[in-house]
C-alpha positions in Angstrom: -129.2 6.7 79.1 -125.8 5.6 79.7 -124.6 3.3 76.8 -120.7 1.1 77.3 -118.3 0.2 74.2 -115.4 -2.1 75.6 -112.4 -1.8 72.5 -110.3 -4.0 74.7 -108.8 -6.9 73.3 -110.3 -9.4 75.2 -111.6 -13.4 74.6 -116.0 -13.2 73.3 -116.5 -14.9 76.7 -114.8 -11.6 79.1 -117.0 -9.5 76.4 -120.3 -10.9 76.9 -119.7 -11.4 80.9 -118.8 -7.5 80.8 -122.0 -6.8 78.7 -123.8 -8.7 81.6 -122.2 -6.9 84.5 -123.0 -3.5 82.6 -126.6 -3.9 81.9 -127.1 -5.5 85.3 -125.7 -2.0 86.7 -128.0 0.1 84.5 -126.5 0.9 81.2 -128.6 1.1 78.8 -126.5 -1.0 75.9 -123.3 -2.5 75.1 -120.9 -2.5 72.4 -118.4 -5.1 71.7 -115.4 -4.1 69.9 -112.2 -4.9 68.5 -109.3 -2.8 66.7 -107.1 -4.3 64.0 -103.9 -2.6 62.4 -101.6 -0.1 63.7 -102.0 3.6 65.1 -104.7 5.2 63.0 -102.2 7.9 61.7 -104.4 8.4 58.2 -107.2 7.2 56.9 -105.5 5.2 54.5 -103.7 3.4 57.2 -105.7 0.6 57.7 -107.1 0.5 61.0 -110.6 -0.6 62.2 -112.8 -1.1 65.2 -115.2 -3.8 64.2 -118.1 -3.6 66.3 -121.3 -5.9 67.2 -124.1 -5.4 69.5 -127.7 -4.5 68.9 -127.8 -2.4 65.1 -129.1 0.8 66.5 -126.6 1.2 68.5 -123.5 -0.2 66.4 -124.6 2.7 64.4 -124.1 5.1 66.5 -121.1 3.9 67.7 -119.7 4.1 63.7 -121.3 7.8 63.6 -119.2 8.8 65.8 -115.7 7.4 63.9 -117.0 9.1 60.5 -114.9 11.3 58.9 -111.6 10.4 61.5 -108.7 7.9 60.5 -110.2 5.0 62.3 -112.8 2.9 60.2 -115.6 1.6 62.1 -117.1 -1.8 60.7 -120.4 -3.2 62.0 -119.7 -7.2 62.2 -122.2 -9.6 60.7 -123.0 -11.1 63.4 -124.7 -8.8 66.5 -124.5 -11.0 68.9 -121.9 -9.4 71.7 -118.8 -11.1 71.7 -118.3 -11.2 67.7 -116.1 -7.9 67.2 -113.9 -9.8 69.9 -114.0 -13.1 67.9 -112.8 -11.1 64.5 -110.3 -9.2 66.7 -109.2 -12.5 68.2 -108.9 -14.6 65.0 -107.1 -11.8 63.3 -104.4 -11.1 66.4 -104.0 -15.3 66.1 -103.6 -15.4 63.0 -100.9 -12.2 62.4 -99.2 -13.6 65.8 -99.8 -17.3 65.4 -97.8 -17.0 61.6 -94.8 -14.8 63.8 -94.2 -17.6 66.1 -94.3 -20.0 64.0 -91.7 -18.6 61.6 -89.6 -17.3 64.6 -89.4 -21.2 65.4 -89.0 -22.2 62.1 -86.3 -19.8 61.6 -84.3 -20.7 65.3 -85.1 -24.7 64.8 -83.1 -24.2 61.2 -80.1 -22.2 62.3 -79.4 -24.8 65.6 -80.0 -27.8 63.3 -77.1 -26.2 61.0 -80.1 -26.3 58.2 -80.6 -22.6 57.8 -78.7 -22.4 54.8 -81.0 -24.7 52.8 -84.0 -23.8 54.4 -83.1 -20.3 53.3 -82.4 -21.1 49.2 -86.1 -22.7 49.6 -87.3 -19.5 50.5 -85.5 -17.8 47.8 -87.4 -19.2 45.3 -90.7 -18.0 46.9 -89.5 -14.7 48.2 -86.7 -13.6 45.7 -82.9 -13.6 46.2 -82.0 -10.2 47.4 -83.9 -10.4 50.8 -83.0 -14.4 51.4 -78.9 -13.4 50.8 -79.4 -9.8 52.9 -80.8 -12.4 55.8 -78.1 -14.9 55.0 -75.1 -12.3 55.4 -76.4 -11.4 58.6 -76.3 -15.1 59.8 -72.7 -16.0 58.8 -69.9 -16.1 61.3 -72.3 -16.0 64.6 -73.4 -18.7 66.2 -76.0 -19.9 69.5 -78.1 -17.2 70.0 -76.8 -14.2 69.1 -76.9 -16.1 65.5 -80.8 -15.9 65.9 -80.8 -12.4 67.1 -78.6 -11.4 63.4 -80.6 -13.4 61.3 -83.7 -12.1 62.4 -82.6 -8.3 62.6 -81.3 -8.8 59.0 -84.5 -10.4 57.7 -86.9 -7.8 58.1 -87.8 -6.8 54.5 -87.2 -10.7 53.5 -91.2 -10.8 54.3 -94.0 -9.5 56.6 -94.1 -12.1 59.2 -90.5 -12.1 59.6 -90.2 -8.4 60.3 -93.3 -8.7 62.3 -91.3 -11.8 64.4 -88.8 -8.9 65.0 -91.1 -5.6 65.7 -93.8 -7.6 68.3 -91.2 -9.7 70.1 -90.8 -7.4 72.6 -94.4 -6.6 73.6 -95.8 -10.5 73.0 -96.3 -10.9 76.3 -99.4 -8.8 75.9 -100.9 -11.2 74.1 -101.7 -13.7 76.8 -104.8 -12.4 77.9 -105.9 -11.8 74.4 -104.8 -15.1 73.4 
């Protein structure tokens, strides 16, 4: 019979509602999924498809991805919504730390204490990366200062790199978060 797998970035409650609707419409099974990571270009890309639902169905879906660049992983909890919850927690961490860092950098620039903040970061992340970011800020003002800072900080540390690369698509996460 027809089985349904949903691997969209949706809230756990939405996954449970979808499962109810699919099953009441005649589907013989529903598997909840959540994808983390970038495009699965190679087996070492680290992209994972977390799956929850009835163990037998989850095993069938996992088998479909065997020997592919996407690693299918059953979550410990079988209930529908569990895989979406894993995705939501991971996304909240990654995107939340990026948003927090963006606000920290913006505040430090607006309040004129950015050199002091970056001096603190030197101890944690190394002079080379922070100095590169600092050189991008000198001589600028206002929003362009922040933009220059962010574009020149790409190698400083992971959250700042993500902040720079994700800013143009952050609007897509409203429903997911």
